[in-house]
N, C-alpha and C positions, 0 to 999 in steps of 0.2 A: 341811791348814789353808791352805796356799798356794793350792790350787785354789779354795776358797771365796772367798778374798780376791780372786782374779783374776775370778771370776764377778761379784762385787759391783762391782768396778771397771768391768768391761765393761758391766754393766747401766746404770751411770750414764753412761758414755761414749757409748753408742749411743742414749741417750735413751729406752730401753725402759721405765724405771721412773720415774714422775713423782711418786711418793709413797712413804712408808715402807711402807704396805700393799702397794703394787705390788712393792716390793723384797722383802718377806717372801715373797710368792707366787712371785716369780721365783726366789729362792734355792731354795725348796722344790721347784718344778717342775723346775728344771735338775738338781738333785741327786737327786731321789727319785721317779722314776716317770713324768714327762711327757717330759722331754728328757734322754737319756743324755749325760753329759759326755764319756765315753770309750766306744768301741765295746765291746759285750759280748764276753766271751771266747768263742772258738770252742768248740763242744761237743766233748767228748772221747768217744772210742769206748770201749765196755765190753761185756762179755758180760752180757746181760740175764737175770736169773733171776726177774723179776717181769713179768707181762704185764697192766698196768692197761688198763682200757677205759672209753670214754665210754658210759655207759648211756643217757643222753638229753641233749638240749640244747634250749634255748629262747632266743628273742630277747626281751629285756626293755627295750631302749632304751639309747642311749649314755649314758655317765656324764658326759661333758663334763669340767669341771674338778673335779668332786666325786669322792669315794670312797664306794662303797656296799658293804654286806655283806648277803648274803641271810640270811634267818632261817627257821627251821623250827619247826613246831608241829603235833602231832596229824596227821601224815601229809601235811602241805602245806608248800610252800616259798613264801615271799613275797620279792619283789625290787622295787627301785625304780630309777628312772633320772633322769638330770639333766634330761630333757625333761618330767618331771612325771608319769610313768606308774608305777603300782603294779600288779604282776602276781602273781596267786596261781596256783600250779602244783601238780599232783598229784606228790607226792614219789616215787612208785614209777615212774610212766610218763612224767612230764614234760608231761602234757597240761594245757593252760591251763584253769583253772576260771573266772576272771574277770580283767578288765583294765580299769582306770579311768585317766583323766587328771585330775589334781587341778586343772588350769587355771592352774598356775604352775610355775616351775622348782623342782626339789628339790635339796637339797645334803646331806641326811643321812637314813639309814634302812637297813634296816627294823628297828623294835623291836616286840616282841610281849609281851603280858601282860595279864591282866584282860580277856581277850577283845577286846583292842584291837590294831589295826595302826597303828603310829606312824611318822611321817616328819617331816622338818624342811625348812625353806626358807631360801634365802639372805637373805630379808628378815626372818628371825627369827620365823617362825611355826612352831608345832608343830601338826600335823594328826593327829587321831585318827579312825580308821574302825573299823567293826565287821568281823567276819570275812566278811561278805557284801559288803563294799565300800561301805557307807553311811557318809557323814560324820557323826560324832557331835559333835565340837567342834573349835574352832580357838583356839589360845592364843598370845599374843604374848610373846616373851622379848626379851632385850636386843640380840642380834645374830645373825648367821647361825648356823645349826645345821649343823655339819660332821660329825656322827656320829649313830649310831642312838640315839634315846631308849630308856631302860630303865625297867622297872617293878618295884616291890617293894611288896607289901602295900598296894595302893591309892594309891601315889605314883609318878608318872611323873618320872624324873630326866633332865634335859636339860642337856647341856653346850653352851655357846655359843663362838663364835670369839673373844670377848673374855675368855675363861677363866672367866666366871661359870658357876655350876652352879645350876639351878633345880629345885625340887621342886614339881610340879603335882598337883592332885587328879585322880585317874584318872577320876572320874565326870564332871567338867565342865571340866577344864583350869584351874581357878582356882589362883592362886599360893599355895603354902603356905610356902615358904621360898626364900631365895637365899643362896648362898655366893659371895663374891668376894674377890680378893686382888690386890695390886699385881703387875704383870708387868714384865719388862725392856723397855727401849725397842725392842730388836730380838729377835724370836723367830721360830721357824719356824711357818708355817701348816700345821697338821696336822689329820687327821681322828680323832685320838685321843679316845675318848669316856670312858665310865666303866664299871666293873665292879661289880656289886652281889652280895654274898654274905653270908648270915646277918645281914641288916639293916644292913650296912656298905657305904658307897659308896667305892670306891677310884679315885683319879684322879691322873694325873701332870701336872706343870706345867713351864713354862719355868724355867730355873735349876736343874733337876734335883730338884725337890721332889715327893714323893709324899705324898698326904694320905688319911686315912680320915675319913669323915663318917658321921653317923647318918642313915639314909635317912628316918626319920620326921620329923625336924625340921632337918636340915642342920647340926647342931652338930659342930664338929671334935672328933675323938677323939684323933688324933695327926698329927704331920707328921714326915717323915723325909727326909734328904738322900741321894738316890741318887747324885748327882754334884755336884761343885763346879765352877762356871765357872772357866776358866783363861785366861790370856793378857792382853794389854794393850788390845786393841781389842774393840769390841762383837761383831764377827764371830767373833773367836777365843773369846769368852766364851759363845757359844751352847752350852748344855748342856741341851737341852730333852728332856723325856720325851714322845715323839711317837707312842707306840704304846700299846696297851691293857696295863694290868697283868694279870698272870695269877695267880689264886688257886689254891693247891694245898696242901691240908692246913692246917698251922699257919702257913704262909708265904705272902706275896704277893711276886711277882717283878716288877721293873720295869727298863726299859733306857732310857738317855738317849743321844741323838746327841752325839758328841764327849765322851762321858762314860763311864759305867759301867753294868754289869748288877749289880743288887743283890737280895739276898733279905732281906725285912723281916718281922719277927714281927708277926702280925696283932693280937695282943692288946696289945702294948706300943709298936709302932713302932720297936723297936730293930733296927738293921741287923745281920743275922747274918753276912753276908759280902758282898763286892763284888769285881768284876773289871773291869779296864780294857778293856772291849769296847764299841765304839760301834755303836748300832743305831737305825735309823729306823722299821722296820716291826714289829720285836718278837720275841716269845718264844712258845714252846710248852712245855708241861710234861706229863710222864707217867712213871709208874713210876720215881720217884726220879731222874729226869734232866730237865734244863732245856736246851732247844734255842734257839739265838739266831741270827738272820740278821744278820750284820755289815753295816755300811753299805757296805763295799767289795765284798760278794758272798760272803764266806766263811760257812760254817755251822759253829757250834760245838755240841758236846754237853758239858754240864757236870754235875757232881755236885750234887744238890739241896741237900745239907747243908753243902758246903764251897766250891763253885764250881770245884773242880778240873776241868781239861779231860780228858775222855775221848778226844775226837777233834776234828779240824778238817778240814772239806772245803773246799779252796781253789780248786776248778776251775770256779767259777761267778762269777768276777770281773766286776764291772760289769754284772751281769745284773739288777740292781734287784729283789732277791728279795722275795717275800711273807714274812709270818711263817711259821715252820715249823709243820707239823701232824703230830705224832707219832701213829701208828696201829699199836700193837702192835710188830711187828718192823721197821717202816719209818718213815721221816720224809719228808714231802712238802713241797716248796716250789715256788711258781710264779714265773715270771720275766717280763721285759719283752717277750719275743717270744712269749708265750703257751704256753711249754713248762711242764710239771710234771715235776720231777725227784724221784726216789725214792732214798733212801739207806738203807743197812742200819743198823739201830739200834746195833749193837755197835761198828762201826768206821767208819761214814760212807761206805763205798764205794757207788758207784752200782749199783743193782739194776734200775732201770727208768726209762723216760721216755715221755711222751706229749705231744702237742701239741693244744691246744684250737682256737685260731685265731690269726691273726697280729695279736695285740693284747695289751697288758700285762694280766697278771692282777693284780687289786687285792689289797690288803694282807692280808685275812683269809680264808683258806679256812675252811669250816665243815663240821664232821663231820656225816655223814648215816648213821645206823645205826652198826654196828660195823666195817664193811668198805668204807665209802664216804664221799665228801665232796663238797662243792659249791665251785665257784669262779665268780666273776663277772669278766668282762673289761671293759676300758674301752670297747670297741666295742659292748657290750651283749649279749654272749653269757653265758648261764647254763648251766653244764655240771655234770652229775652223773657222778662218776668212781668206778669200783669197783676194788678191788685184790684181790677174792676170786678 
């Protein structure tokens, strides 16, 4: 807590932040993925029992200040860059199929569905292309789009930087509905988007709130409190859900920075359990376990039904970890120096490590088949990694 307060004070003293928006961005960047506040922990030695390999890599353009997540569909990978490029790549070989420049900067993407390739811009536009790279429509929303638009049954769901969520017609981008709520004066700028499952849209907000909306009309189904803001100052009371919720069976999991990890019943919104674990980049879930990247760099494995800790891996301190990606017997996380660390599912011990390039890996690794996954780096590298 003291570290955040010092960062805010120094931001004002040096004149680096001239507005509340600048301050929010500065806190987020210093704490989570742009500028490490403390040096990353030295890598520990271990006996590797897993030999991961990079199957292919591609250059897709630098991210700049935005966070991007690659997306996969029907044997192809789509990736976007801050400089305005969208790239389609063959998922097996990494060969480029096409590459276009949209003519302006991008800040969110890529989303797929209804034969659409969707991205968002800092000026609040949603762009929809077909799978051949042809522009189909362009729609204006209220503010910058910081995450990938999602699609459900003919509705494109887009989250904006001002916390509004829009439902757009997938055919032409026309507005169908909008959900908005009051937000605290100070909140973290994040690329947390939405998750859609079985017609419900799940989204986390500042103040530790998780909501479920109907995808067809945007009406709220329930609201749950994942974390309660604490402290006397606005900085101390930041308890924002800044990562994607994770849907697994009858539960949806969410994590708040300076707050908690919670399991919420999808039908009722009742909190089943919670734990005091702070996370900025998020959660992975598989086979009755929930994996969490702590804000300080530890990785937790929790029981899905009770939140009980199975293990805690603490040797990645200050390495600004991605969300964990569980894959059968191992759990993978990326870090600020471009390394991917592999931990044994049952006890959290290190079993493998590989480096992509000297650049931070962005928050969301993406599964590719049953024995592989994708990561995108801030310098614009797209890497397909195999653990087979």
